[in-house]
C-alpha positions as CSV (number, residue, x, y, z in Angstrom):
1,M,-27.1,-0.5,-20.8
2,N,-26.4,-2.1,-17.4
3,L,-25.7,0.9,-15.2
4,L,-23.7,-0.8,-12.5
5,D,-21.5,-2.6,-15.0
6,A,-20.7,0.7,-16.7
7,M,-19.9,2.3,-13.4
8,R,-17.6,-0.7,-12.6
9,Y,-15.8,-0.2,-15.9
10,L,-15.4,3.5,-15.2
11,V,-13.8,2.8,-11.8
12,A,-11.5,0.1,-13.3
13,L,-10.4,2.6,-16.2
14,E,-9.5,5.2,-13.6
15,Q,-7.7,2.7,-11.4
16,H,-5.6,1.2,-14.2
17,R,-5.5,4.3,-16.4
18,H,-5.4,2.2,-19.5
19,F,-8.3,0.8,-21.6
20,G,-6.8,-2.6,-22.2
21,R,-5.7,-3.2,-18.6
22,A,-9.2,-2.0,-17.3
23,A,-10.9,-4.3,-19.8
24,S,-8.7,-7.2,-18.7
25,A,-9.4,-6.6,-15.0
26,C,-13.2,-6.6,-15.8
27,H,-12.9,-9.8,-17.9
28,I,-14.3,-8.1,-21.0
29,T,-12.8,-7.0,-24.3
30,Q,-11.5,-3.5,-24.8
31,P,-14.2,-2.6,-27.4
32,A,-16.9,-3.8,-25.0
33,L,-15.5,-1.5,-22.2
34,S,-15.2,1.5,-24.6
35,N,-18.8,0.9,-26.0
36,A,-20.2,0.7,-22.4
37,L,-18.5,4.0,-21.4
38,R,-19.8,5.7,-24.6
39,A,-23.4,4.4,-23.7
40,L,-22.9,5.8,-20.2
41,E,-22.0,9.1,-21.8
42,E,-25.1,9.1,-24.1
43,E,-27.3,8.2,-21.1
44,L,-26.0,11.0,-19.0
45,D,-25.5,13.4,-21.9
46,V,-22.0,14.5,-20.8
47,A,-18.5,13.6,-21.8
48,I,-16.8,11.5,-19.2
49,V,-13.5,10.3,-20.6
50,R,-10.9,12.5,-22.2
51,R,-9.8,10.5,-25.2
52,G,-6.7,10.7,-27.2
53,R,-4.3,8.2,-28.6
54,S,-4.5,6.7,-25.2
55,Y,-6.4,7.3,-21.9
56,E,-5.9,10.9,-20.8
57,G,-8.1,11.0,-17.7
58,L,-11.6,12.1,-16.9
59,T,-13.4,15.3,-17.7
60,P,-14.7,17.4,-14.7
61,E,-18.1,15.8,-15.2
62,G,-16.4,12.5,-15.4
63,E,-14.8,13.0,-12.0
64,R,-18.3,13.7,-10.6
65,V,-19.7,10.5,-12.2
66,L,-16.6,8.6,-10.9
67,A,-17.5,9.7,-7.3
68,S,-21.1,8.5,-7.8
69,A,-19.8,5.3,-9.2
70,N,-17.7,4.5,-6.2
71,R,-20.6,5.2,-3.9
72,L,-23.0,3.0,-5.9
73,L,-20.5,0.1,-6.1
74,R,-19.8,0.4,-2.4
75,E,-23.5,0.3,-1.6
76,Q,-23.9,-2.7,-3.8
77,E,-21.0,-4.5,-2.0
78,L,-22.5,-3.6,1.4
79,L,-25.8,-5.1,0.4
80,R,-24.3,-8.2,-1.0
81,Q,-22.3,-8.8,2.1
82,D,-25.3,-8.2,4.4
83,L,-27.4,-10.7,2.4
84,H,-24.8,-13.4,2.1
85,S,-23.0,-13.2,5.5
86,G,-24.2,-15.1,8.5
87,A,-23.6,-14.5,12.2
88,G,-19.9,-14.7,12.7
89,T,-19.4,-15.7,9.0
90,P,-18.7,-12.5,7.0
91,R,-18.4,-12.9,3.3
92,G,-17.2,-10.6,0.5
93,S,-14.3,-8.6,-0.7
94,L,-12.0,-6.2,1.4
95,S,-9.9,-3.8,-0.4
96,I,-6.6,-2.9,1.5
97,G,-4.1,-0.3,0.3
98,A,-0.7,-0.5,1.8
99,V,2.3,1.7,1.4
100,P,5.3,-0.4,0.0
101,T,7.3,-0.5,3.2
102,T,4.4,-2.2,5.0
103,L,3.5,-4.8,2.4
104,P,5.0,-7.8,4.6
105,V,2.7,-6.8,7.4
106,A,-0.3,-6.2,5.2
107,A,0.2,-9.7,3.6
108,R,0.4,-11.4,6.9
109,F,-2.6,-9.5,8.1
110,A,-4.6,-10.5,5.1
111,A,-3.6,-14.1,5.4
112,Q,-4.6,-14.3,9.0
113,L,-7.9,-12.6,8.3
114,Q,-8.7,-15.0,5.4
115,A,-7.7,-18.0,7.6
116,R,-10.1,-16.7,10.4
117,H,-12.9,-16.0,7.9
118,P,-12.6,-18.0,4.7
119,G,-15.5,-16.2,3.1
120,I,-13.6,-12.9,3.1
121,R,-11.5,-12.2,-0.1
122,P,-8.8,-9.6,0.8
123,I,-7.4,-7.6,-2.1
124,V,-4.1,-6.0,-1.2
125,R,-2.7,-3.2,-3.3
126,S,0.7,-1.5,-3.1
127,L,-0.1,2.2,-3.2
128,S,1.5,5.6,-2.2
129,S,0.2,7.4,0.8
130,H,-1.6,9.9,-1.4
131,E,-3.3,7.1,-3.4
132,I,-4.4,5.4,-0.1
133,E,-5.8,8.7,1.3
134,T,-7.6,9.4,-2.1
135,G,-9.0,5.8,-2.0
136,L,-10.4,6.1,1.5
137,E,-12.0,9.5,0.7
138,N,-13.7,8.2,-2.6
139,L,-14.6,4.9,-0.9
140,S,-12.6,2.8,-3.4
141,L,-10.5,1.3,-0.5
142,D,-11.9,-0.1,2.7
143,M,-8.8,0.4,4.7
144,G,-5.2,1.5,4.3
145,L,-2.0,0.6,6.1
146,G,0.4,3.4,6.3
147,Y,1.6,6.5,8.0
148,I,-1.1,7.6,10.5
149,E,0.6,10.8,11.4
150,R,0.0,12.1,7.9
151,S,-3.8,12.9,8.3
152,A,-6.3,13.3,11.0
153,K,-9.2,12.9,8.5
154,F,-9.3,9.1,9.0
155,S,-10.0,6.9,11.9
156,A,-6.7,5.1,12.8
157,V,-5.9,1.8,14.5
158,P,-2.2,1.9,15.5
159,Q,-0.2,-1.3,14.7
160,Y,3.5,-0.8,15.3
161,A,6.4,1.7,15.2
162,E,8.6,1.5,12.1
163,E,12.4,1.5,12.8
164,Y,15.2,1.7,10.2
165,F,18.2,-0.3,9.1
166,L,21.2,0.2,6.9
167,L,21.2,-2.8,4.5
168,R,24.5,-3.4,2.7
169,R,26.7,-6.2,1.5
170,A,28.6,-7.8,4.4
171,A,32.3,-7.2,4.5
172,V,32.9,-10.8,5.7
173,G,30.8,-14.0,5.5
174,A,29.6,-13.7,2.0
175,G,28.1,-17.1,2.1
176,A,26.3,-16.6,5.4
177,P,22.5,-15.6,5.7
178,L,21.5,-12.0,6.7
179,H,23.6,-10.8,9.7
180,V,22.2,-8.2,12.1
181,G,25.1,-6.0,13.0
182,E,25.9,-3.3,15.5
183,T,24.1,0.1,15.4
184,V,25.4,2.8,13.2
185,S,24.5,6.5,12.9
186,W,22.5,8.2,10.2
187,R,25.6,10.2,9.4
188,T,27.5,6.9,8.8
189,A,24.8,5.8,6.4
190,A,24.8,9.1,4.6
191,A,28.5,8.6,3.8
192,M,27.6,5.6,1.7
193,S,26.4,5.4,-1.9
194,L,22.7,4.7,-1.4
195,C,19.7,3.5,-3.3
196,L,16.6,5.2,-1.9
197,L,12.9,5.5,-2.8
198,T,11.8,8.5,-4.9
199,P,11.0,11.8,-3.3
200,E,7.2,11.4,-3.9
201,M,7.2,8.4,-1.5
202,H,6.5,9.3,2.1
203,N,9.3,6.9,3.2
204,R,11.8,9.2,1.4
205,T,10.4,12.3,3.3
206,I,11.1,10.4,6.6
207,L,14.6,9.5,5.6
208,D,15.5,13.0,4.3
209,A,14.3,14.4,7.6
210,A,16.5,12.0,9.6
211,F,19.6,12.9,7.5
212,A,18.7,16.7,7.9
213,Q,18.8,16.2,11.7
214,V,22.5,15.3,11.5
215,G,23.1,18.1,9.0
216,V,23.6,16.2,5.8
217,E,21.7,16.1,2.5
218,V,21.9,12.8,0.7
219,L,22.0,12.6,-3.2
220,P,21.2,8.9,-3.8
221,A,23.2,6.9,-6.3
222,I,20.0,5.3,-7.4
223,E,16.4,6.3,-6.9
224,T,13.3,4.1,-7.5
225,N,9.7,3.6,-6.4
226,S,10.1,-0.2,-6.2
227,I,11.2,-2.1,-3.1
228,V,12.4,-5.0,-5.2
229,T,14.7,-2.6,-7.1
230,V,16.1,-1.3,-3.9
231,V,17.0,-4.8,-2.7
232,L,18.3,-6.1,-6.0
233,S,20.6,-2.8,-6.3
234,V,22.2,-3.7,-3.0
235,L,22.6,-7.4,-3.9
236,D,24.1,-6.7,-7.3
237,G,25.6,-3.3,-7.1
238,E,27.8,-1.2,-4.8
239,V,25.2,0.7,-2.9
240,G,23.5,0.4,0.4
241,A,19.9,1.2,1.3
242,V,17.8,2.3,4.2
243,L,14.8,0.2,4.8
244,P,12.4,-0.5,7.6
245,G,12.6,-3.7,9.7
246,A,9.5,-5.3,8.2
247,L,11.2,-5.4,4.9
248,M,14.2,-7.3,6.2
249,A,12.0,-10.4,6.0
250,L,12.2,-10.1,2.2
251,V,16.0,-10.4,2.2
252,R,16.7,-13.1,4.8
253,G,17.0,-15.7,2.2
254,Y,19.8,-13.8,0.5
255,K,23.4,-14.5,1.6
256,G,26.1,-12.0,2.1
257,L,24.0,-9.1,3.4
258,E,24.0,-7.3,6.8
259,A,21.4,-5.1,8.4
260,L,22.7,-2.4,10.9
261,P,20.1,-0.7,13.1
262,L,20.2,3.1,12.6
263,R,20.6,5.4,15.7
264,E,21.6,9.0,16.3
265,P,19.0,10.1,15.9
266,E,16.4,7.6,17.0
267,V,13.6,7.5,14.3
268,R,10.4,5.6,15.0
269,T,7.4,6.1,12.8
270,P,3.8,5.1,13.8
271,I,2.2,2.7,11.4
272,G,-1.5,1.8,11.5
273,F,-4.6,0.9,9.7
274,M,-6.8,3.8,8.6
275,V,-10.5,3.8,7.6
276,A,-12.9,6.6,6.5
277,K,-14.6,8.4,9.3
278,G,-18.4,8.0,9.4
279,A,-18.6,5.5,6.5
280,R,-20.7,2.5,7.2
281,A,-18.5,-0.6,7.5
282,S,-19.1,-3.8,5.4
283,R,-19.2,-7.1,7.2
284,A,-15.7,-7.8,6.0
285,L,-14.4,-4.5,7.2
286,E,-16.0,-5.1,10.7
287,A,-14.1,-8.4,10.9
288,A,-10.9,-6.9,9.7
289,L,-11.1,-4.1,12.4
290,L,-11.7,-6.8,15.0
291,L,-8.5,-8.5,13.9
292,A,-6.6,-5.3,13.8
293,N,-7.4,-4.7,17.5
294,D,-6.9,-8.3,18.5
295,A,-4.3,-8.6,21.3
296,A,-2.6,-11.6,19.7
297,W,-2.3,-9.8,16.4
298,L,-1.0,-6.7,18.0
299,R,1.7,-8.6,19.7
300,H,2.8,-10.0,16.4
301,A,2.5,-6.5,14.7
302,A,4.7,-5.1,17.6
303,T,7.7,-7.0,16.2
304,Q,7.3,-5.4,12.8
305,G,9.2,-2.3,13.6
306,G,12.5,-4.3,13.9
307,L,13.5,-7.5,12.2
308,L,10.6,-9.8,11.8
309,D,10.5,-12.9,14.0
310,A,11.1,-16.1,12.2
């Protein structure tokens, strides 16, 4: 049995929570993945996976094995990057978790990082705030982009302040590109039928708090954990949506929409990169943190709170 391979399969299984998808991610067959995990259980003499008709999670002992697996795989990647990176030429993977509302920024960051260092392979995943925090704690993520006010457990590199817009179908100019209109109040937005993210998403917590400041409680017409669903609901339905400025870039190509800056109250939410405190940084992470602190990048990131520059 190859111990590191078995550990990698275990991490993939917990990430994908499905034997078939985990096997595909590891480029092996499902029986091969299952056999490797059974061999690992025999080697350690404990049950690791709770099995039923489908994947049901890990046993308590399996959770401890998973924590060790993440540490072993991280050390392997750190060693590989040290051995294969030259001075000023980092090589290796970089796992970035980003909350859905920051994905346009995360994508631009990953693209600029890879252009600056072609040997780095960024892996950007759309994750909830809780999933990012868990990933940073168990070392399955190198860095996360999200709401830095949520936790002081991580080292943070502030990037920009998120501002919010009411996105709706334009009353006039149906054939025109996205129009940025006059400011409106949160109370005005609350009077509309809205499509909002589901309550477990931190973005929804922010929006609910803003509505509460003006004394209203919003019952959305549609709820979803998908940004794409939010946008398409506005395009093809009779609802509006409240989205941060960075996401307006995703709808600029659609005609007949308008984005209205939301005020009264003024809501600005700090967004930044987070990394685990005290953990040894890989060569790729060191390069990423240099870019995250770069003055030119930060000037670009400062535009992300409002509508993105062209």
